[in-house]
Structure formats: C-alpha cells, structure tokens
C-alpha positions as CSV (number, residue, x, y, z in Angstrom):
1,X,13.9,161.1,104.9
2,X,12.8,161.0,101.2
3,X,16.1,162.5,100.3
4,X,18.1,159.6,102.0
5,X,15.9,157.1,100.4
6,X,16.6,158.5,97.0
7,X,20.4,158.5,97.8
8,X,20.4,154.9,98.9
9,X,18.4,153.9,95.8
10,X,20.9,155.8,93.6
11,X,23.8,154.0,95.4
12,X,22.1,150.6,95.0
13,X,21.4,151.5,91.3
14,X,24.9,152.5,90.7
15,X,26.3,149.5,92.5
16,X,24.0,147.2,90.3
17,X,25.4,149.0,87.1
18,X,29.0,148.3,88.3
19,X,28.3,144.7,89.1
20,X,26.7,144.1,85.6
21,X,29.5,145.9,84.0
22,X,32.2,143.9,85.9
23,X,30.3,140.6,85.2
24,X,30.2,141.4,81.6
25,X,33.8,142.2,81.4
26,X,34.7,139.2,83.4
27,X,32.7,137.0,81.1
28,X,34.3,138.7,78.1
29,X,37.8,138.0,79.5
30,X,36.8,134.4,80.4
31,X,35.7,133.9,76.9
32,X,38.9,135.5,75.5
33,X,40.9,133.2,77.8
34,X,39.0,130.1,76.4
35,X,39.6,131.1,72.8
36,X,43.3,131.8,73.4
37,X,43.8,128.5,75.3
38,X,41.8,126.6,72.6
39,X,43.9,128.2,69.9
40,X,47.2,127.5,71.5
41,X,46.9,124.1,73.3
42,X,48.9,121.4,71.6
43,X,50.5,123.8,69.2
44,X,54.3,123.4,68.6
45,X,56.5,126.4,69.5
46,X,59.2,127.2,66.9
47,X,62.6,128.1,68.4
48,X,65.3,129.7,66.4
49,X,68.6,127.8,66.2
50,X,70.4,130.3,68.3
51,X,69.7,133.1,70.4
52,X,71.8,135.5,72.5
53,X,72.2,134.7,76.2
54,X,73.4,136.4,79.3
55,X,75.2,133.2,80.0
56,X,76.8,130.4,77.9
57,X,75.8,130.3,74.3
58,X,75.7,126.4,74.3
59,X,73.0,126.6,77.0
60,X,70.2,127.3,74.5
61,X,70.4,123.9,72.8
62,X,70.9,122.1,76.1
63,X,67.8,123.6,77.6
64,X,65.7,122.9,74.5
65,X,66.4,119.1,75.0
66,X,64.8,119.0,78.5
67,X,61.6,116.9,79.0
68,X,59.7,120.1,80.0
69,X,60.3,123.6,79.4
70,X,58.6,126.6,80.8
71,X,58.9,129.3,78.3
72,X,58.1,132.8,79.0
73,X,58.3,135.5,76.4
74,X,58.9,138.9,77.8
75,X,58.5,142.2,76.0
76,X,59.9,144.8,78.3
77,X,59.1,147.8,76.0
78,X,56.3,148.7,78.3
79,X,57.6,148.2,81.8
80,X,60.7,146.1,82.5
81,X,60.3,145.5,86.2
82,X,56.5,144.7,85.8
83,X,57.3,142.2,83.2
84,X,60.5,140.5,84.5
85,X,59.3,139.5,87.9
86,X,62.7,137.8,88.6
87,X,62.2,137.4,92.2
88,X,58.9,135.5,91.7
89,X,60.4,133.4,89.0
90,X,63.3,132.5,91.3
91,X,61.0,131.1,93.9
92,X,59.2,129.0,91.2
93,X,62.5,127.7,89.8
94,X,63.6,126.6,93.2
95,X,60.2,124.8,93.7
96,X,60.4,122.9,90.4
97,X,64.0,121.8,91.1
98,X,62.6,119.9,94.1
99,X,60.1,118.0,91.8
100,X,62.0,117.4,88.7
101,X,65.5,117.9,87.1
102,X,64.0,117.5,83.7
103,X,62.5,120.9,83.5
104,X,64.2,124.1,82.1
105,X,63.0,127.7,82.3
106,X,63.4,129.7,79.1
107,X,63.3,133.3,79.5
108,X,63.3,135.1,76.1
109,X,63.4,138.9,76.4
110,X,62.8,141.5,73.7
111,X,63.5,144.9,75.1
112,X,64.0,148.5,74.0
113,X,66.9,148.9,76.6
114,X,68.9,145.8,77.6
115,X,70.9,147.8,80.0
116,X,67.8,148.1,82.2
117,X,67.2,144.3,82.0
118,X,70.8,143.7,83.0
119,X,70.4,146.0,85.9
120,X,67.3,144.3,87.0
121,X,69.1,141.0,86.8
122,X,71.8,142.1,89.1
123,X,69.5,143.9,91.4
124,X,67.5,140.7,91.9
125,X,70.7,138.4,91.9
126,X,69.1,136.3,89.4
127,X,71.5,133.6,88.1
128,X,69.2,131.7,85.8
129,X,70.0,132.3,82.1
130,X,68.0,134.9,80.2
131,X,68.0,134.8,76.4
132,X,68.0,138.1,74.6
133,X,65.9,138.3,71.4
134,X,67.3,141.4,69.8
135,X,65.2,141.0,66.6
136,X,62.0,139.6,68.1
137,X,62.6,136.4,66.3
138,X,60.6,134.3,68.6
139,X,57.4,136.4,68.2
140,X,58.0,136.5,64.3
141,X,58.1,132.8,64.2
142,X,55.2,132.1,66.7
143,X,52.9,135.2,66.7
144,X,52.3,135.0,70.5
145,X,49.2,136.4,72.1
146,X,49.5,140.1,72.9
147,X,48.3,139.6,76.6
148,X,51.4,139.0,78.8
149,X,49.2,136.6,80.8
150,X,49.3,134.3,77.9
151,X,53.0,134.5,77.1
152,X,54.0,131.7,79.4
153,X,53.8,128.1,78.2
154,X,54.5,124.7,79.6
155,X,56.1,122.7,76.7
156,X,56.7,119.0,76.4
157,X,59.9,117.5,74.9
158,X,58.5,118.0,71.4
159,X,57.8,121.7,72.1
160,X,54.1,121.3,72.2
161,X,52.1,123.4,74.5
162,X,50.6,121.5,77.5
163,X,49.5,124.6,79.4
164,X,49.3,128.3,78.7
165,X,49.2,131.1,81.2
166,X,51.5,133.0,83.6
167,X,52.0,131.1,87.0
168,X,53.2,134.3,88.6
169,X,50.6,135.4,91.1
170,X,48.2,132.6,90.0
171,X,48.4,129.5,92.2
172,X,45.8,127.5,90.4
173,X,47.9,127.7,87.1
174,X,51.1,127.0,88.9
175,X,49.6,124.0,90.6
176,X,48.7,122.7,87.2
177,X,52.2,123.2,85.9
178,X,53.6,121.3,89.0
179,X,50.9,118.4,88.6
180,X,51.9,117.8,85.0
181,X,55.6,117.9,85.6
182,X,55.4,115.8,88.8
183,X,53.1,113.3,87.1
184,X,55.4,112.9,84.2
185,X,58.6,112.8,86.1
186,X,57.3,110.0,88.2
187,X,56.5,108.0,85.0
188,X,59.9,108.7,83.4
189,X,62.2,109.6,86.4
190,X,65.5,109.2,84.5
191,X,64.9,111.3,81.4
192,X,67.2,114.3,81.1
C-alpha cells in the first residue's frame, strides 16, 4: 500500500511540476505576444515599388491601394507546406469577399525553392496572386518578427498595422479581422 501511495505522490508531484512549467511558458509567451503587439501596432509597413508575382505584375500596385490589406509574409525555408496553408487561406479569402470588396490579401513569399512553392499552388488550386520576394526585400525594409504567428498583419489604407497575428487556426484573431473590416466597410461602403 505504501508503495502505491509513493507512486501516486510522485505522479502528483510530477504533474504539478509540468503544470508550473507550462504556466510559466504560457505566461512568458503571453508576455512576448504583448511586447510584439505593442511594438508593431500602428507601425507603417514599407512596401517595395515592385515585386515578382505569379500573376500580373500590375496587380501589386492595384492591391496596395485597397482600403484594407491582409499581409502575410511567408519564409518557406523551413517547411513550405507548413507555412503556406493555401487551403486555409482560400477559405478566409472567400469569407472576406462576402463582407468587403475593399480588402486585398498580399502573400509575400521568400523561399529557398520556388518550384516547391509553385507545386503547392497548383496542388491546392490556389488562384489568388502570390508575390515572390527573391531578395527578401520586405523583411529587409521592415524587420518582421521571427515568429511566424506574428508575420500576418491587417493594414489600413495607409499601410499602418491595425492587427497583428495569423488568423489561420485562430478564430479569435480572425473574428477581430472581420469585425474591423466589416465596421469600416459599413462606414465607407463605396471605397475601392
């Protein structure tokens, strides 16, 4: 009986240690998130004059003129499929299109192998333009956070950050994106 009691106490002790460690790492990541958001909110994103695209070259300037832009900067040097999430983005694009015609999605990809990116675009039948940043110009101009969760931004017409954070797999952030876009679209429904 004493043997089982000691085993139970050891299990409880280990569980408490895991809970404490998890709580500390959660608080630490929560603090990191606050710091990142505080630093980036209302900052203006600098865009290069031109960038390579998988579609028409003139599209870049047209998309930059929209009332809202959802910019996601994707560095696929680690895992192309993990970072692109094209199927998920396609669903979000279709949802935003029902709310506003004044929003563009800017996918800026810096990759080691663009052939892999192209194959994922074809595999996912993704028809939205993806912009290739061969020289990593966007990151050079803006010094984006290293954590991919903080490399997606909702921008206003002046390219100032209204929200930061990836809406992929995060319904709370996605709802914030939609609320801001919908609210502003109702105020100024005819902006393009």
